[in-house]
All heavy atoms as a GROMACS GRO file, in nm:
protein
  619
    1MET      N    1  -2.657   5.841   1.562
    1MET     CA    2  -2.795   5.848   1.519
    1MET      C    3  -2.827   5.754   1.402
    1MET      O    4  -2.937   5.700   1.399
    1MET     CB    5  -2.832   5.992   1.484
    1MET     CG    6  -2.858   6.082   1.605
    1MET     SD    7  -2.983   6.024   1.721
    1MET     CE    8  -3.133   6.037   1.629
    2PRO      N    9  -2.736   5.735   1.307
    2PRO     CA   10  -2.772   5.646   1.196
    2PRO      C   11  -2.813   5.505   1.241
    2PRO      O   12  -2.908   5.449   1.188
    2PRO     CB   13  -2.646   5.641   1.110
    2PRO     CG   14  -2.577   5.769   1.138
    2PRO     CD   15  -2.605   5.797   1.283
    3ILE      N   16  -2.744   5.452   1.342
    3ILE     CA   17  -2.780   5.318   1.391
    3ILE      C   18  -2.919   5.322   1.453
    3ILE      O   19  -3.003   5.236   1.425
    3ILE     CB   20  -2.678   5.268   1.494
    3ILE    CG1   21  -2.541   5.248   1.428
    3ILE    CG2   22  -2.725   5.138   1.559
    3ILE    CD1   23  -2.428   5.226   1.524
    4LEU      N   24  -2.945   5.422   1.535
    4LEU     CA   25  -3.076   5.432   1.599
    4LEU      C   26  -3.185   5.454   1.497
    4LEU      O   27  -3.293   5.395   1.507
    4LEU     CB   28  -3.075   5.544   1.703
    4LEU     CG   29  -2.974   5.530   1.817
    4LEU    CD1   30  -2.981   5.651   1.908
    4LEU    CD2   31  -2.994   5.402   1.895
    5GLU      N   32  -3.158   5.538   1.397
    5GLU     CA   33  -3.257   5.564   1.293
    5GLU      C   34  -3.288   5.438   1.214
    5GLU      O   35  -3.404   5.410   1.183
    5GLU     CB   36  -3.207   5.674   1.200
    5GLU     CG   37  -3.209   5.811   1.264
    5GLU     CD   38  -3.139   5.917   1.181
    5GLU    OE1   39  -3.074   5.884   1.080
    5GLU    OE2   40  -3.149   6.034   1.219
    6GLN      N   41  -3.188   5.359   1.183
    6GLN     CA   42  -3.208   5.239   1.102
    6GLN      C   43  -3.266   5.123   1.181
    6GLN      O   44  -3.342   5.043   1.128
    6GLN     CB   45  -3.075   5.196   1.040
    6GLN     CG   46  -3.023   5.293   0.938
    6GLN     CD   47  -2.882   5.256   0.893
    6GLN    OE1   48  -2.826   5.154   0.933
    6GLN    NE2   49  -2.825   5.340   0.809
    7ARG      N   50  -3.231   5.114   1.309
    7ARG     CA   51  -3.263   4.992   1.383
    7ARG      C   52  -3.364   5.010   1.497
    7ARG      O   53  -3.419   4.909   1.544
    7ARG     CB   54  -3.133   4.933   1.441
    7ARG     CG   55  -3.023   4.904   1.339
    7ARG     CD   56  -3.063   4.800   1.236
    7ARG     NE   57  -3.116   4.678   1.292
    7ARG     CZ   58  -3.044   4.576   1.336
    7ARG    NH1   59  -2.915   4.581   1.331
    7ARG    NH2   60  -3.103   4.470   1.387
    8CYS      N   61  -3.385   5.132   1.542
    8CYS     CA   62  -3.464   5.151   1.665
    8CYS      C   63  -3.588   5.237   1.650
    8CYS      O   64  -3.684   5.223   1.726
    8CYS     CB   65  -3.377   5.213   1.773
    8CYS     SG   66  -3.221   5.127   1.802
    9ILE      N   67  -3.588   5.327   1.554
    9ILE     CA   68  -3.695   5.426   1.539
    9ILE      C   69  -3.831   5.361   1.512
    9ILE      O   70  -3.934   5.415   1.550
    9ILE     CB   71  -3.660   5.529   1.430
    9ILE    CG1   72  -3.536   5.608   1.469
    9ILE    CG2   73  -3.775   5.622   1.399
    9ILE    CD1   74  -3.550   5.693   1.592
   10LYS      N   75  -3.832   5.245   1.449
   10LYS     CA   76  -3.959   5.180   1.417
   10LYS      C   77  -4.046   5.164   1.543
   10LYS      O   78  -4.166   5.188   1.539
   10LYS     CB   79  -3.935   5.046   1.351
   10LYS     CG   80  -4.061   4.976   1.308
   10LYS     CD   81  -4.029   4.847   1.236
   10LYS     CE   82  -4.157   4.777   1.194
   10LYS     NZ   83  -4.131   4.651   1.125
   11CYS      N   84  -3.984   5.128   1.652
   11CYS     CA   85  -4.058   5.109   1.778
   11CYS      C   86  -4.041   5.224   1.876
   11CYS      O   87  -4.122   5.239   1.967
   11CYS     CB   88  -4.015   4.980   1.846
   11CYS     SG   89  -4.057   4.832   1.751
   12HIS      N   90  -3.935   5.300   1.860
   12HIS     CA   91  -3.904   5.408   1.954
   12HIS      C   92  -3.888   5.541   1.884
   12HIS      O   93  -3.785   5.606   1.896
   12HIS     CB   94  -3.776   5.376   2.032
   12HIS     CG   95  -3.786   5.256   2.119
   12HIS    ND1   96  -3.855   5.257   2.239
   12HIS    CD2   97  -3.736   5.131   2.107
   12HIS    CE1   98  -3.847   5.138   2.294
   12HIS    NE2   99  -3.776   5.059   2.216
   13GLY      N  100  -3.990   5.581   1.809
   13GLY     CA  101  -3.977   5.709   1.742
   13GLY      C  102  -4.096   5.758   1.665
   13GLY      O  103  -4.098   5.870   1.620
   14GLY      N  104  -4.195   5.674   1.651
   14GLY     CA  105  -4.315   5.717   1.581
   14GLY      C  106  -4.412   5.785   1.674
   14GLY      O  107  -4.376   5.829   1.783
   15GLU      N  108  -4.536   5.789   1.631
   15GLU     CA  109  -4.640   5.847   1.717
   15GLU      C  110  -4.657   5.767   1.846
   15GLU      O  111  -4.678   5.821   1.954
   15GLU     CB  112  -4.772   5.854   1.642
   15GLU     CG  113  -4.772   5.956   1.530
   15GLU     CD  114  -4.905   5.961   1.457
   15GLU    OE1  115  -5.008   5.919   1.515
   15GLU    OE2  116  -4.906   6.009   1.343
   16LYS      N  117  -4.648   5.636   1.834
   16LYS     CA  118  -4.655   5.549   1.950
   16LYS      C  119  -4.513   5.497   1.977
   16LYS      O  120  -4.451   5.441   1.888
   16LYS     CB  121  -4.749   5.432   1.923
   16LYS     CG  122  -4.764   5.338   2.039
   16LYS     CD  123  -4.860   5.224   2.005
   16LYS     CE  124  -4.870   5.128   2.120
   16LYS     NZ  125  -4.948   5.010   2.085
   17THR      N  126  -4.466   5.516   2.098
   17THR     CA  127  -4.331   5.471   2.130
   17THR      C  128  -4.336   5.366   2.240
   17THR      O  129  -4.406   5.382   2.340
   17THR     CB  130  -4.241   5.587   2.174
   17THR    OG1  131  -4.303   5.654   2.283
   17THR    CG2  132  -4.217   5.686   2.061
   18GLU      N  133  -4.262   5.259   2.222
   18GLU     CA  134  -4.254   5.153   2.321
   18GLU      C  135  -4.192   5.210   2.450
   18GLU      O  136  -4.093   5.281   2.446
   18GLU     CB  137  -4.169   5.036   2.271
   18GLU     CG  138  -4.224   4.966   2.150
   18GLU     CD  139  -4.343   4.877   2.182
   18GLU    OE1  140  -4.349   4.825   2.294
   18GLU    OE2  141  -4.430   4.863   2.095
   19ALA      N  142  -4.251   5.179   2.562
   19ALA     CA  143  -4.204   5.220   2.695
   19ALA      C  144  -4.190   5.372   2.709
   19ALA      O  145  -4.113   5.420   2.791
   19ALA     CB  146  -4.072   5.152   2.729
   20GLY      N  147  -4.263   5.446   2.627
   20GLY     CA  148  -4.255   5.590   2.634
   20GLY      C  149  -4.121   5.648   2.594
   20GLY      O  150  -4.090   5.761   2.625
   21LEU      N  151  -4.041   5.567   2.525
   21LEU     CA  152  -3.906   5.609   2.487
   21LEU      C  153  -3.898   5.642   2.340
   21LEU      O  154  -3.924   5.556   2.254
   21LEU     CB  155  -3.806   5.499   2.520
   21LEU     CG  156  -3.661   5.523   2.476
   21LEU    CD1  157  -3.603   5.644   2.547
   21LEU    CD2  158  -3.576   5.400   2.500
   22SER      N  159  -3.860   5.765   2.310
   22SER     CA  160  -3.836   5.804   2.172
   22SER      C  161  -3.687   5.822   2.152
   22SER      O  162  -3.620   5.892   2.228
   22SER     CB  163  -3.907   5.937   2.141
   22SER     OG  164  -3.869   5.981   2.011
   23LEU      N  165  -3.634   5.757   2.050
   23LEU     CA  166  -3.492   5.769   2.015
   23LEU      C  167  -3.477   5.851   1.888
   23LEU      O  168  -3.378   5.841   1.817
   23LEU     CB  169  -3.431   5.630   1.997
   23LEU     CG  170  -3.437   5.539   2.119
   23LEU    CD1  171  -3.384   5.400   2.086
   23LEU    CD2  172  -3.363   5.599   2.237
   24LYS      N  173  -3.575   5.936   1.863
   24LYS     CA  174  -3.581   6.012   1.738
   24LYS      C  175  -3.488   6.134   1.739
   24LYS      O  176  -3.449   6.182   1.634
   24LYS     CB  177  -3.724   6.056   1.712
   24LYS     CG  178  -3.751   6.094   1.572
   24LYS     CD  179  -3.900   6.104   1.547
   24LYS     CE  180  -3.926   6.130   1.401
   24LYS     NZ  181  -4.066   6.127   1.369
   25SER      N  182  -3.457   6.187   1.856
   25SER     CA  183  -3.369   6.304   1.862
   25SER      C  184  -3.279   6.294   1.986
   25SER      O  185  -3.308   6.217   2.079
   25SER     CB  186  -3.452   6.434   1.871
   25SER     OG  187  -3.511   6.445   1.999
   26TYR      N  188  -3.174   6.371   1.985
   26TYR     CA  189  -3.083   6.373   2.100
   26TYR      C  190  -3.160   6.408   2.228
   26TYR      O  191  -3.142   6.345   2.332
   26TYR     CB  192  -2.970   6.472   2.075
   26TYR     CG  193  -2.869   6.476   2.187
   26TYR    CD1  194  -2.773   6.376   2.199
   26TYR    CD2  195  -2.872   6.576   2.282
   26TYR    CE1  196  -2.681   6.378   2.303
   26TYR    CE2  197  -2.782   6.580   2.386
   26TYR     CZ  198  -2.686   6.480   2.396
   26TYR     OH  199  -2.594   6.482   2.499
   27ALA      N  200  -3.244   6.510   2.219
   27ALA     CA  201  -3.318   6.555   2.336
   27ALA      C  202  -3.405   6.444   2.394
   27ALA      O  203  -3.409   6.424   2.516
   27ALA     CB  204  -3.402   6.677   2.302
   28THR      N  205  -3.474   6.370   2.308
   28THR     CA  206  -3.563   6.265   2.360
   28THR      C  207  -3.484   6.145   2.411
   28THR      O  208  -3.527   6.078   2.505
   28THR     CB  209  -3.666   6.220   2.254
   28THR    OG1  210  -3.600   6.169   2.138
   28THR    CG2  211  -3.759   6.335   2.218
   29ILE      N  212  -3.369   6.118   2.350
   29ILE     CA  213  -3.283   6.010   2.401
   29ILE      C  214  -3.241   6.043   2.543
   29ILE      O  215  -3.250   5.960   2.634
   29ILE     CB  216  -3.160   5.989   2.312
   29ILE    CG1  217  -3.200   5.937   2.175
   29ILE    CG2  218  -3.058   5.896   2.379
   29ILE    CD1  219  -3.090   5.941   2.070
   30MET      N  220  -3.194   6.164   2.562
   30MET     CA  221  -3.145   6.205   2.694
   30MET      C  222  -3.257   6.219   2.797
   30MET      O  223  -3.235   6.204   2.915
   30MET     CB  224  -3.066   6.335   2.682
   30MET     CG  225  -2.945   6.325   2.589
   30MET     SD  226  -2.840   6.180   2.615
   30MET     CE  227  -2.762   6.225   2.768
   31GLN      N  228  -3.379   6.243   2.750
   31GLN     CA  229  -3.496   6.252   2.839
   31GLN      C  230  -3.530   6.116   2.896
   31GLN      O  231  -3.574   6.104   3.010
   31GLN     CB  232  -3.613   6.309   2.761
   31GLN     CG  233  -3.740   6.320   2.840
   31GLN     CD  234  -3.854   6.373   2.755
   31GLN    OE1  235  -3.833   6.431   2.649
   31GLN    NE2  236  -3.975   6.353   2.800
   32GLY      N  237  -3.513   6.012   2.816
   32GLY     CA  238  -3.546   5.878   2.862
   32GLY      C  239  -3.691   5.843   2.836
   32GLY      O  240  -3.760   5.908   2.759
   33GLY      N  241  -3.738   5.741   2.904
   33GLY     CA  242  -3.874   5.693   2.884
   33GLY      C  243  -3.946   5.678   3.017
   33GLY      O  244  -3.904   5.734   3.118
   34LYS      N  245  -4.049   5.596   3.017
   34LYS     CA  246  -4.130   5.582   3.138
   34LYS      C  247  -4.049   5.516   3.251
   34LYS      O  248  -4.081   5.531   3.367
   34LYS     CB  249  -4.258   5.506   3.111
   34LYS     CG  250  -4.243   5.359   3.085
   34LYS     CD  251  -4.378   5.293   3.069
   34LYS     CE  252  -4.361   5.143   3.054
   34LYS     NZ  253  -4.489   5.076   3.040
   35ASP      N  254  -3.944   5.444   3.215
   35ASP     CA  255  -3.859   5.381   3.317
   35ASP      C  256  -3.741   5.469   3.357
   35ASP      O  257  -3.651   5.426   3.429
   35ASP     CB  258  -3.808   5.245   3.268
   35ASP     CG  259  -3.922   5.146   3.251
   35ASP    OD1  260  -4.017   5.150   3.329
   35ASP    OD2  261  -3.915   5.064   3.157
   36GLY      N  262  -3.737   5.593   3.305
   36GLY     CA  263  -3.631   5.686   3.341
   36GLY      C  264  -3.523   5.696   3.236
   36GLY      O  265  -3.542   5.662   3.119
   37GLN      N  266  -3.408   5.741   3.280
   37GLN     CA  267  -3.294   5.764   3.193
   37GLN      C  268  -3.245   5.634   3.129
   37GLN      O  269  -3.240   5.530   3.194
   37GLN     CB  270  -3.182   5.826   3.279
   37GLN     CG  271  -3.056   5.860   3.205
   37GLN     CD  272  -2.948   5.912   3.300
   37GLN    OE1  273  -2.944   5.876   3.416
   37GLN    NE2  274  -2.862   5.994   3.246
   38VAL      N  275  -3.210   5.640   3.000
   38VAL     CA  276  -3.157   5.522   2.932
   38VAL      C  277  -3.010   5.539   2.895
   38VAL      O  278  -2.944   5.443   2.860
   38VAL     CB  279  -3.240   5.485   2.806
   38VAL    CG1  280  -3.380   5.443   2.843
   38VAL    CG2  281  -3.239   5.597   2.706
   39VAL      N  282  -2.960   5.662   2.904
   39VAL     CA  283  -2.818   5.690   2.874
   39VAL      C  284  -2.760   5.764   2.994
   39VAL      O  285  -2.810   5.869   3.033
   39VAL     CB  286  -2.803   5.775   2.747
   39VAL    CG1  287  -2.658   5.817   2.726
   39VAL    CG2  288  -2.852   5.698   2.624
   40ALA      N  289  -2.653   5.706   3.050
   40ALA     CA  290  -2.578   5.773   3.156
   40ALA      C  291  -2.446   5.817   3.093
   40ALA      O  292  -2.355   5.736   3.078
   40ALA     CB  293  -2.554   5.678   3.273
   41PRO      N  294  -2.438   5.943   3.050
   41PRO     CA  295  -2.318   5.989   2.981
   41PRO      C  296  -2.190   5.956   3.057
   41PRO      O  297  -2.179   5.980   3.177
   41PRO     CB  298  -2.338   6.141   2.972
   41PRO     CG  299  -2.487   6.157   2.970
   41PRO     CD  300  -2.535   6.052   3.067
   42GLY      N  301  -2.097   5.893   2.985
   42GLY     CA  302  -1.969   5.855   3.044
   42GLY      C  303  -1.970   5.723   3.118
   42GLY      O  304  -1.867   5.677   3.165
   43ASP      N  305  -2.085   5.659   3.128
   43ASP     CA  306  -2.098   5.537   3.207
   43ASP      C  307  -2.182   5.430   3.135
   43ASP      O  308  -2.300   5.411   3.169
   43ASP     CB  309  -2.161   5.571   3.343
   43ASP     CG  310  -2.157   5.456   3.440
   43ASP    OD1  311  -2.101   5.349   3.408
   43ASP    OD2  312  -2.212   5.474   3.551
   44PRO      N  313  -2.122   5.361   3.040
   44PRO     CA  314  -2.197   5.258   2.967
   44PRO      C  315  -2.256   5.150   3.058
   44PRO      O  316  -2.365   5.100   3.032
   44PRO     CB  317  -2.096   5.198   2.871
   44PRO     CG  318  -1.984   5.295   2.862
   44PRO     CD  319  -1.986   5.372   2.990
   45ALA      N  320  -2.188   5.117   3.166
   45ALA     CA  321  -2.236   5.011   3.256
   45ALA      C  322  -2.367   5.051   3.324
   45ALA      O  323  -2.444   4.963   3.363
   45ALA     CB  324  -2.129   4.978   3.360
   46SER      N  325  -2.393   5.179   3.337
   46SER     CA  326  -2.518   5.227   3.399
   46SER      C  327  -2.621   5.273   3.298
   46SER      O  328  -2.724   5.326   3.336
   46SER     CB  329  -2.486   5.343   3.494
   46SER     OG  330  -2.405   5.298   3.599
   47SER      N  331  -2.593   5.251   3.170
   47SER     CA  332  -2.684   5.296   3.063
   47SER      C  333  -2.771   5.181   3.018
   47SER      O  334  -2.722   5.081   2.964
   47SER     CB  335  -2.603   5.350   2.946
   47SER     OG  336  -2.534   5.466   2.983
   48LEU      N  337  -2.901   5.194   3.039
   48LEU     CA  338  -2.994   5.090   3.000
   48LEU      C  339  -2.988   5.062   2.851
   48LEU      O  340  -2.996   4.946   2.810
   48LEU     CB  341  -3.135   5.129   3.041
   48LEU     CG  342  -3.245   5.027   3.016
   48LEU    CD1  343  -3.216   4.896   3.090
   48LEU    CD2  344  -3.381   5.082   3.058
   49LEU      N  345  -2.971   5.166   2.771
   49LEU     CA  346  -2.961   5.146   2.625
   49LEU      C  347  -2.847   5.052   2.592
   49LEU      O  348  -2.863   4.956   2.516
   49LEU     CB  349  -2.940   5.281   2.555
   49LEU     CG  350  -2.917   5.276   2.405
   49LEU    CD1  351  -3.043   5.227   2.334
   49LEU    CD2  352  -2.875   5.412   2.352
   50VAL      N  353  -2.730   5.075   2.649
   50VAL     CA  354  -2.614   4.989   2.624
   50VAL      C  355  -2.641   4.848   2.674
   50VAL      O  356  -2.617   4.749   2.603
   50VAL     CB  357  -2.486   5.048   2.689
   50VAL    CG1  358  -2.370   4.951   2.676
   50VAL    CG2  359  -2.452   5.182   2.626
   51LYS      N  360  -2.692   4.838   2.794
   51LYS     CA  361  -2.720   4.705   2.853
   51LYS      C  362  -2.811   4.622   2.762
   51LYS      O  363  -2.784   4.505   2.737
   51LYS     CB  364  -2.783   4.722   2.991
   51LYS     CG  365  -2.818   4.592   3.056
   51LYS     CD  366  -2.885   4.612   3.190
   51LYS     CE  367  -2.918   4.475   3.247
   51LYS     NZ  368  -3.010   4.476   3.354
   52LEU      N  369  -2.918   4.683   2.714
   52LEU     CA  370  -3.015   4.607   2.635
   52LEU      C  371  -2.961   4.565   2.500
   52LEU      O  372  -2.992   4.455   2.452
   52LEU     CB  373  -3.143   4.689   2.618
   52LEU     CG  374  -3.222   4.710   2.748
   52LEU    CD1  375  -3.341   4.801   2.723
   52LEU    CD2  376  -3.267   4.578   2.809
   53VAL      N  377  -2.878   4.649   2.436
   53VAL     CA  378  -2.823   4.607   2.307
   53VAL      C  379  -2.708   4.507   2.326
   53VAL      O  380  -2.693   4.415   2.246
   53VAL     CB  381  -2.781   4.726   2.217
   53VAL    CG1  382  -2.899   4.813   2.182
   53VAL    CG2  383  -2.669   4.809   2.276
   54VAL      N  384  -2.630   4.522   2.433
   54VAL     CA  385  -2.523   4.426   2.461
   54VAL      C  386  -2.581   4.288   2.488
   54VAL      O  387  -2.531   4.187   2.440
   54VAL     CB  388  -2.434   4.475   2.579
   54VAL    CG1  389  -2.347   4.362   2.632
   54VAL    CG2  390  -2.348   4.593   2.536
   55GLU      N  391  -2.688   4.284   2.567
   55GLU     CA  392  -2.752   4.156   2.602
   55GLU      C  393  -2.838   4.099   2.490
   55GLU      O  394  -2.889   3.988   2.502
   55GLU     CB  395  -2.836   4.173   2.728
   55GLU     CG  396  -2.754   4.202   2.852
   55GLU     CD  397  -2.838   4.228   2.974
   55GLU    OE1  398  -2.964   4.232   2.964
   55GLU    OE2  399  -2.780   4.246   3.083
   56GLY      N  400  -2.854   4.175   2.381
   56GLY     CA  401  -2.935   4.127   2.270
   56GLY      C  402  -3.084   4.134   2.295
   56GLY      O  403  -3.163   4.073   2.225
   57LYS      N  404  -3.126   4.210   2.396
   57LYS     CA  405  -3.269   4.222   2.427
   57LYS      C  406  -3.338   4.326   2.340
   57LYS      O  407  -3.460   4.329   2.332
   57LYS     CB  408  -3.287   4.255   2.575
   57LYS     CG  409  -3.243   4.141   2.665
   57LYS     CD  410  -3.266   4.173   2.810
   57LYS     CE  411  -3.224   4.054   2.896
   57LYS     NZ  412  -3.238   4.083   3.038
   58MET      N  413  -3.260   4.412   2.278
   58MET     CA  414  -3.312   4.510   2.184
   58MET      C  415  -3.228   4.504   2.058
   58MET      O  416  -3.107   4.485   2.067
   58MET     CB  417  -3.305   4.652   2.244
   58MET     CG  418  -3.405   4.678   2.351
   58MET     SD  419  -3.570   4.680   2.282
   58MET     CE  420  -3.665   4.658   2.430
   59PRO      N  421  -3.287   4.522   1.946
   59PRO     CA  422  -3.431   4.534   1.922
   59PRO      C  423  -3.503   4.401   1.945
   59PRO      O  424  -3.446   4.296   1.919
   59PRO     CB  425  -3.440   4.579   1.776
   59PRO     CG  426  -3.310   4.547   1.714
   59PRO     CD  427  -3.209   4.536   1.822
   60LYS      N  428  -3.626   4.412   1.990
   60LYS     CA  429  -3.705   4.293   2.024
   60LYS      C  430  -3.752   4.217   1.900
   60LYS      O  431  -3.744   4.096   1.896
   60LYS     CB  432  -3.827   4.331   2.106
   60LYS     CG  433  -3.801   4.351   2.251
   60LYS     CD  434  -3.932   4.371   2.325
   60LYS     CE  435  -3.905   4.394   2.472
   60LYS     NZ  436  -4.028   4.419   2.546
   61ARG      N  437  -3.806   4.287   1.805
   61ARG     CA  438  -3.869   4.221   1.690
   61ARG      C  439  -3.788   4.237   1.562
   61ARG      O  440  -3.844   4.250   1.455
   61ARG     CB  441  -4.010   4.276   1.673
   61ARG     CG  442  -4.101   4.238   1.789
   61ARG     CD  443  -4.238   4.300   1.780
   61ARG     NE  444  -4.243   4.443   1.808
   61ARG     CZ  445  -4.244   4.496   1.928
   61ARG    NH1  446  -4.237   4.420   2.034
   61ARG    NH2  447  -4.250   4.626   1.942
   62ALA      N  448  -3.657   4.235   1.579
   62ALA     CA  449  -3.568   4.251   1.464
   62ALA      C  450  -3.436   4.181   1.498
   62ALA      O  451  -3.411   4.149   1.614
   62ALA     CB  452  -3.545   4.398   1.434
   63PRO      N  453  -3.352   4.158   1.396
   63PRO     CA  454  -3.222   4.098   1.426
   63PRO      C  455  -3.141   4.183   1.525
   63PRO      O  456  -3.154   4.307   1.528
   63PRO     CB  457  -3.152   4.095   1.289
   63PRO     CG  458  -3.263   4.101   1.190
   63PRO     CD  459  -3.371   4.184   1.255
   64HIS      N  460  -3.061   4.117   1.605
   64HIS     CA  461  -2.975   4.185   1.700
   64HIS      C  462  -2.880   4.279   1.627
   64HIS      O  463  -2.849   4.258   1.509
   64HIS     CB  464  -2.892   4.085   1.781
   64HIS     CG  465  -2.975   3.991   1.861
   64HIS    ND1  466  -3.041   4.029   1.975
   64HIS    CD2  467  -3.004   3.860   1.843
   64HIS    CE1  468  -3.106   3.926   2.025
   64HIS    NE2  469  -3.087   3.822   1.945
   65LEU      N  470  -2.833   4.380   1.697
   65LEU     CA  471  -2.735   4.470   1.637
   65LEU      C  472  -2.605   4.393   1.615
   65LEU      O  473  -2.571   4.301   1.689
   65LEU     CB  474  -2.706   4.588   1.731
   65LEU     CG  475  -2.823   4.682   1.762
   65LEU    CD1  476  -2.774   4.796   1.851
   65LEU    CD2  477  -2.884   4.737   1.638
   66LYS      N  478  -2.534   4.434   1.514
   66LYS     CA  479  -2.403   4.376   1.489
   66LYS      C  480  -2.309   4.425   1.597
   66LYS      O  481  -2.329   4.532   1.656
   66LYS     CB  482  -2.350   4.419   1.352
   66LYS     CG  483  -2.434   4.368   1.238
   66LYS     CD  484  -2.386   4.423   1.107
   66LYS     CE  485  -2.481   4.378   0.996
   66LYS     NZ  486  -2.453   4.442   0.870
   67GLN      N  487  -2.203   4.348   1.625
   67GLN     CA  488  -2.109   4.386   1.730
   67GLN      C  489  -2.050   4.525   1.706
   67GLN      O  490  -2.033   4.603   1.799
   67GLN     CB  491  -1.997   4.283   1.745
   67GLN     CG  492  -1.907   4.311   1.864
   67GLN     CD  493  -1.981   4.311   1.997
   67GLN    OE1  494  -2.058   4.219   2.026
   67GLN    NE2  495  -1.962   4.415   2.078
   68ALA      N  496  -2.023   4.557   1.580
   68ALA     CA  497  -1.968   4.690   1.549
   68ALA      C  498  -2.066   4.801   1.587
   68ALA      O  499  -2.026   4.907   1.635
   68ALA     CB  500  -1.932   4.699   1.401
   69GLU      N  501  -2.196   4.777   1.569
   69GLU     CA  502  -2.297   4.876   1.607
   69GLU      C  503  -2.305   4.892   1.759
   69GLU      O  504  -2.314   5.003   1.810
   69GLU     CB  505  -2.434   4.835   1.549
   69GLU     CG  506  -2.440   4.837   1.399
   69GLU     CD  507  -2.565   4.775   1.343
   69GLU    OE1  508  -2.609   4.669   1.394
   69GLU    OE2  509  -2.620   4.832   1.247
   70VAL      N  510  -2.299   4.780   1.828
   70VAL     CA  511  -2.298   4.783   1.975
   70VAL      C  512  -2.177   4.860   2.024
   70VAL      O  513  -2.186   4.942   2.115
   70VAL     CB  514  -2.301   4.640   2.034
   70VAL    CG1  515  -2.280   4.642   2.185
   70VAL    CG2  516  -2.430   4.569   1.998
   71ASP      N  517  -2.062   4.834   1.962
   71ASP     CA  518  -1.938   4.902   2.002
   71ASP      C  519  -1.947   5.053   1.978
   71ASP      O  520  -1.898   5.131   2.062
   71ASP     CB  521  -1.819   4.846   1.924
   71ASP     CG  522  -1.786   4.702   1.960
   71ASP    OD1  523  -1.834   4.653   2.065
   71ASP    OD2  524  -1.713   4.638   1.882
   72ILE      N  525  -2.011   5.095   1.871
   72ILE     CA  526  -2.027   5.239   1.842
   72ILE      C  527  -2.115   5.305   1.948
   72ILE      O  528  -2.082   5.411   2.000
   72ILE     CB  529  -2.082   5.260   1.700
   72ILE    CG1  530  -1.976   5.223   1.597
   72ILE    CG2  531  -2.131   5.403   1.682
   72ILE    CD1  532  -2.028   5.215   1.455
   73ILE      N  533  -2.226   5.242   1.982
   73ILE     CA  534  -2.316   5.297   2.082
   73ILE      C  535  -2.246   5.304   2.218
   73ILE      O  536  -2.253   5.405   2.288
   73ILE     CB  537  -2.446   5.215   2.090
   73ILE    CG1  538  -2.528   5.234   1.961
   73ILE    CG2  539  -2.527   5.254   2.213
   73ILE    CD1  540  -2.645   5.141   1.948
   74THR      N  541  -2.174   5.198   2.253
   74THR     CA  542  -2.102   5.194   2.380
   74THR      C  543  -1.995   5.303   2.385
   74THR      O  544  -1.982   5.373   2.486
   74THR     CB  545  -2.038   5.056   2.403
   74THR    OG1  546  -2.143   4.957   2.397
   74THR    CG2  547  -1.967   5.048   2.535
   75ALA      N  548  -1.921   5.320   2.277
   75ALA     CA  549  -1.816   5.422   2.272
   75ALA      C  550  -1.875   5.562   2.282
   75ALA      O  551  -1.817   5.650   2.346
   75ALA     CB  552  -1.734   5.407   2.144
   76TRP      N  553  -1.990   5.583   2.218
   76TRP     CA  554  -2.058   5.714   2.225
   76TRP      C  555  -2.097   5.747   2.369
   76TRP      O  556  -2.071   5.857   2.417
   76TRP     CB  557  -2.181   5.712   2.134
   76TRP     CG  558  -2.269   5.833   2.146
   76TRP    CD1  559  -2.241   5.960   2.107
   76TRP    CD2  560  -2.399   5.836   2.207
   76TRP    NE1  561  -2.346   6.043   2.137
   76TRP    CE2  562  -2.444   5.971   2.197
   76TRP    CE3  563  -2.481   5.741   2.263
   76TRP    CZ2  564  -2.568   6.009   2.245
   76TRP    CZ3  565  -2.606   5.780   2.311
   76TRP    CH2  566  -2.648   5.914   2.300
   77VAL      N  567  -2.153   5.650   2.439
   77VAL     CA  568  -2.190   5.673   2.579
   77VAL      C  569  -2.065   5.695   2.663
   77VAL      O  570  -2.059   5.786   2.745
   77VAL     CB  571  -2.274   5.554   2.634
   77VAL    CG1  572  -2.298   5.569   2.784
   77VAL    CG2  573  -2.408   5.546   2.560
   78GLN      N  574  -1.962   5.613   2.640
   78GLN     CA  575  -1.836   5.627   2.715
   78GLN      C  576  -1.775   5.764   2.696
   78GLN      O  577  -1.718   5.823   2.789
   78GLN     CB  578  -1.736   5.520   2.671
   78GLN     CG  579  -1.604   5.523   2.744
   78GLN     CD  580  -1.619   5.491   2.894
   78GLN    OE1  581  -1.685   5.394   2.929
   78GLN    NE2  582  -1.557   5.568   2.979
   79ALA      N  583  -1.789   5.821   2.577
   79ALA     CA  584  -1.733   5.952   2.545
   79ALA      C  585  -1.818   6.066   2.605
   79ALA      O  586  -1.789   6.184   2.580
   79ALA     CB  587  -1.722   5.970   2.394
   80GLY      N  588  -1.920   6.033   2.679
   80GLY     CA  589  -2.005   6.135   2.740
   80GLY      C  590  -2.133   6.162   2.666
   80GLY      O  591  -2.201   6.260   2.694
   81ALA      N  592  -2.166   6.078   2.568
   81ALA     CA  593  -2.289   6.092   2.488
   81ALA      C  594  -2.302   6.233   2.429
   81ALA      O  595  -2.402   6.300   2.449
   81ALA     CB  596  -2.411   6.054   2.569
   82PRO      N  597  -2.198   6.280   2.356
   82PRO     CA  598  -2.204   6.415   2.301
   82PRO      C  599  -2.314   6.426   2.195
   82PRO      O  600  -2.349   6.329   2.129
   82PRO     CB  601  -2.067   6.434   2.239
   82PRO     CG  602  -2.016   6.296   2.210
   82PRO     CD  603  -2.077   6.209   2.316
   83ASN      N  604  -2.366   6.546   2.181
   83ASN     CA  605  -2.468   6.576   2.080
   83ASN      C  606  -2.398   6.608   1.950
   83ASN      O  607  -2.380   6.722   1.915
   83ASN     CB  608  -2.557   6.692   2.125
   83ASN     CG  609  -2.671   6.718   2.031
   83ASN    OD1  610  -2.693   6.645   1.934
   83ASN    ND2  611  -2.743   6.824   2.056
   84ASN      N  612  -2.357   6.504   1.880
   84ASN     CA  613  -2.288   6.525   1.754
   84ASN      C  614  -2.357   6.445   1.648
   84ASN      O  615  -2.329   6.376   1.573
   84ASN     CB  616  -2.141   6.490   1.765
   84ASN     CG  617  -2.114   6.350   1.815
   84ASN    OD1  618  -2.203   6.271   1.837
   84ASN    ND2  619  -1.988   6.319   1.834
   0.00000   0.00000   0.00000
């Protein structure tokens, strides 16, 4: 959550959320957005969230995530995206 709070909430967590996706809480992350699920627990290759940060497409209007941040998000999804 700290990475998402620092780097993603500006566009995906306020009153207006890009693509209908709120990354403000575990429940909303797992709910997904207007394009559907963004996290496939245990499967980073099928997780849109992982794909977009790995490819550097997110965040759009901010510096790309550092590799260590991408690795943490990928590992979290690989571990089953636990609510911790």
